[in-house]
N, C-alpha and C positions, 0 to 999 in steps of 0.2 A: 271198811265200808261200813257206814254211817246206816241204821233204819230209824226211819220214823215210823210209824204205825197213824193213822188216821188222817195223813197226808197229803189228799185232799179236801179235807174241811179247813176251819178257820184257824187256829190255830198252827194247826199241823203244816201247812199250804205256809204260812207265813215262820215257821221253823227252817223250812226247808230253804226259803226265801234267803234267809238269815245264815245258814252255813253256807249256801254258796258265799254270800256277800264275806263271808272268811276264806276261799278256797276250796270247800268241800264239793267234791262234783260229783261224788264214789258215793252218792247216798240212793239209798233201797227206799221206797216210796213204795206203803200198804194201805193199802182198804177197799172199797169195795166197789169204787172208780163207776158206779150205775147212774149218777147223779147228773144230770149234762150242764148245768148250774155249777159243779164242785170241779168238772175237770178246768171250767175257766181260773181256774185258782193256780193251776198246773203250768199254763201256760208262758212260758221263758223261764220254769224253771230247768236245775240243771237233775237229772240223776240217770244213775245207773239203770237200774231196771223196778219196772211198775208190777207188783205180785197182791193179784186177790186176798184178801183177810182170808178165807174161809181155806187155801192151802198155804200161806203161812207158816203155820207152826213146824208142818212137815218140812216147806222150805228152809227156817229156820235149822231144824237139825243136823239137814242136809250140808249147810255152809257154815256152819256154826265158828269155825277156824276161821277163816275172811273179815268174817264180822267185830267190827273194834267197841262198838258202844248198839245200845237199842233206847230209842223214845218212843215208847207205847204212852201214843198221845190221843188213839182213838178209842173210843168209846159211843157207845148210845148215851145222849146228854138231854133227853128231851122229858125236862122234870113234869109234863101234863101225862104222861104214857104211868098209865098204873100197871101194865101186864109185867108181873115180874116174874117171869118166865123169861123174857125177853132180856132184862136186864143181869138176870143170873149166869144166862149162856153170855153175852157180850159182855157185861161188864167184871164177873166175878172168876168165872172157870176158864174165861179165852183168859184170861190177864193173870189165872195162875198158871196155865200152860206155857206161858211166855217165860213166867219168874222162874219156874222150876227150870224149864231150858237154858234160860239164860245162867241159872245156879249151875248146871254140869258144865253147859260150855266153859263158867267163870268171864260169861260178857255182863260187863253193868250197863245198868238197867237202871233208868229214871224214867217213871211213870205219872198219870197226872189223876189225881185224886179229884176232890171236892170241900170247897167251903158251904157246902149244902151237908155236907157231915155235920156242923157242929148246932143242926136244928135251930132254934130258935135264939140260941145262944146263952142258953139258963146258965152254962157250965162257960161263958168266954167263948175266947177264941183264940185259946192261948195251945201252938202247936207243941206242948207237953203232953209224951206220949199214955201220961200217968193218965188222963181225963180221956183218951178212947173211949175206953168202954162204957163209961159212964153215957155218949154222947146221942141224942134223939134225932136224926134227921126226920125230916115232916113229909118225905117221901120213894117212890121205889127209886128214885136215882140216886138221894143220898144213901137210903140202905144200902147200896147195892154199892160205890165209895166207901162206906164204912165197913161192908163186910169185908171186900178186900183188903181196908188198911188194916185190920183185927185180925184178918190171918195171915197176912206179910210179919207181924211184929213179935208173932208164935213159930217163925221160922227158923228150923235151926240150919237147915242148909240154902245159905242165901248169895247172892251173884256177891263180886269182892267190892266193887261197891254198887247202892242201891239208894236211891230216894224216890218218893215223894212228893206230890206238887198238891196242896189243895188251893185249887185256884178260886178268888176272890169272883166280882164281877168284870171280867176282861171284857174288853171291847176295844173294836178299832177294824182295819182292812184288813177283806176276803170274807166278809160275813155275806153276802147279797143272797146265798142258798136258803140260808137261816129260816129264814118267815117269821115265823110268830115265833121262834126261840132266836133271834137277832137282839141285840143288845138297845135299851131305849134309844140310844141315840142317833142307830139308824132306822130307826121308828119314826123319834123326832125329827131328823132332816128329813123324810118323806112327807110326812104331815105336813108339815113346814110349805116345803115349794107345792103339797097339794093345798093348801088352807089356809095357812096364814095360823097358824094357833096349834099347839102342841096338847092331848091327854097324857094327862095323867090321874095315878090312879089316887081315888079318897081314900083317907085316912079312915079304917073302921076299928080305931085306937083312941079314946080321946090323949093319950102322951105322948100320940103324934099329930098335927098338924097337916092339912093334905097337900099331899106333895111334898111333904119333906120326913120322910120315912126316910131311911139312912143304908148308904150299903159305900162298901170299900171298891169302888173303882180302879180298876190297874189295865194300864195300855198295852194293850198286846206286846208291843216293841219290846218292854219290859219285862215279861214274862220272857220272849222266846233267848233276851240277852242271861235270864237265871239260866236256863238248858243251858246253854253254851257254858256259861260259869263252871255250873256243874259237870259235865262233859269234862273241860279243862282242867278245873283244881282237885277234882275229885276228892272234897271232902269225908267228914263225916260222915255212913250212913245215917239218915234220919226220914222222917217226914214232915216238911218243914211247907208252911203258910207261905200263902203267893199272894197280896196281896202287897195296896203300899201303906199302910199302919192310919191309914187316917183317913174315913168315915164322910162323906159327902152324899149330901141330899138328890134328889133325882129333881127337886125344883133347879138347885143350881147345875146339874146336869142340862139341865133343856134350858136354862139359862145361854151355860156357855154356847151350847149349839145356833140359837138365837145372835147369841154373839159375831159366833162366827162367819154368817149369814149378811152379816148386818142389817139385824128387822129386828123391830120390837119384839120385844116377846110379853106372848098371848098363849094362855091353859087355861085348860078346860079340865075339871077335874071330875072323871069317870067314877066308877064303883068296880070296885075287883074282882073279877068274873066270879063267879060260884065256886067250879069247880076248885079252882086255886087261893078260895080266900082262907081257910084255915091250915093252909101249908105257905102262907106268904111271912119269908122275914121280911121286919120292919129294922132291921140291923142288924150289920155287918162291920167287922173291924179288926182287921188282923193283925195279931201279934207279931213283928216280923223281929223280935231278938236272936231269935235262932239264928236266922238266917245271917242276920249280919253277924253275930260274932263266929261266923263259920267262915265270913270276911268278902263276902258281897257285901262291897262298898260307892257301886255306880247310883247315885240318886233316883228316883223313879219320877217320872213323870207327872206333873201337877193335870187335875181336872180339866183344867182351864188353856193351857198347852196340848195335851190329846186330842180335845176334841175338835181346836182349832185345826190341826195336822191332819189328823183323821175328817173332817170335814172340808177343807179345801182342797187339801193333795191327795184325796182318796172316792170319799164320796160324790165333790162337787164334780165332777170330770169320768166318776164311775169304772178307777184306776184299781188298779191291783198290785198289795206290796209283795 
């Protein structure tokens, strides 16, 4: 059996779909399953069992001999949430519990970290473990991922293979449920259909033009391809960046969305909300050399091709992956 936590969410449900495409139906899905919109992400998916996240650690202890691999994708991901206790419980302590069970039972373990750990990028975006203790995330979500990464690197007891994945700006199908935290492409698509224009954040730094803040946008189909690569190849255990290696502007992203809809580009700039303004990343770009050296050779989808696929094949028809 293969376990996917966060399986009703955005990346988790896409991973289940990708596993199904590869012929895996003995998938155990883990989530809280209380969000009706997230349930739609699972329609048509093949899986063996559905387990609530609260009872999953106990289930894993009892069924560890049957589990071949654990993808721990589930997490509290709201960057506007500032209740540290929630992040400690769901992103740190819960992950530590799963790690320890997998270590004791010799189950390979891949977990979701985040590029939010890099903060403002003052130490770059290199997934060299030696720089991780220096990183200064900008919000409690980033700190929770940082805390678990650092804890992992100190462990003497570990699964036979493990990998952390620092997701950069992931976009793509199955994020209808994410509301404010959905990708800018999702919001741009809805704004264009409603008003014919897109709102982008104004820059509050003189070195960046409005809308030209830069992020490493990575298509979710590439993300799940990397997950399967790690499951199949079992390379040397490490924490890896997972982006494209190329930063692109929010303007490029919005322009690509207009083009996918065959509409004229019209953009209005608005202030970054005060509650996140001092915690806003203006530049991210993954150094992808470690993953490449580990043997991953598939090209990453360009922003233009990813946006076109997402808009035309999923958003326009409200379809799921």
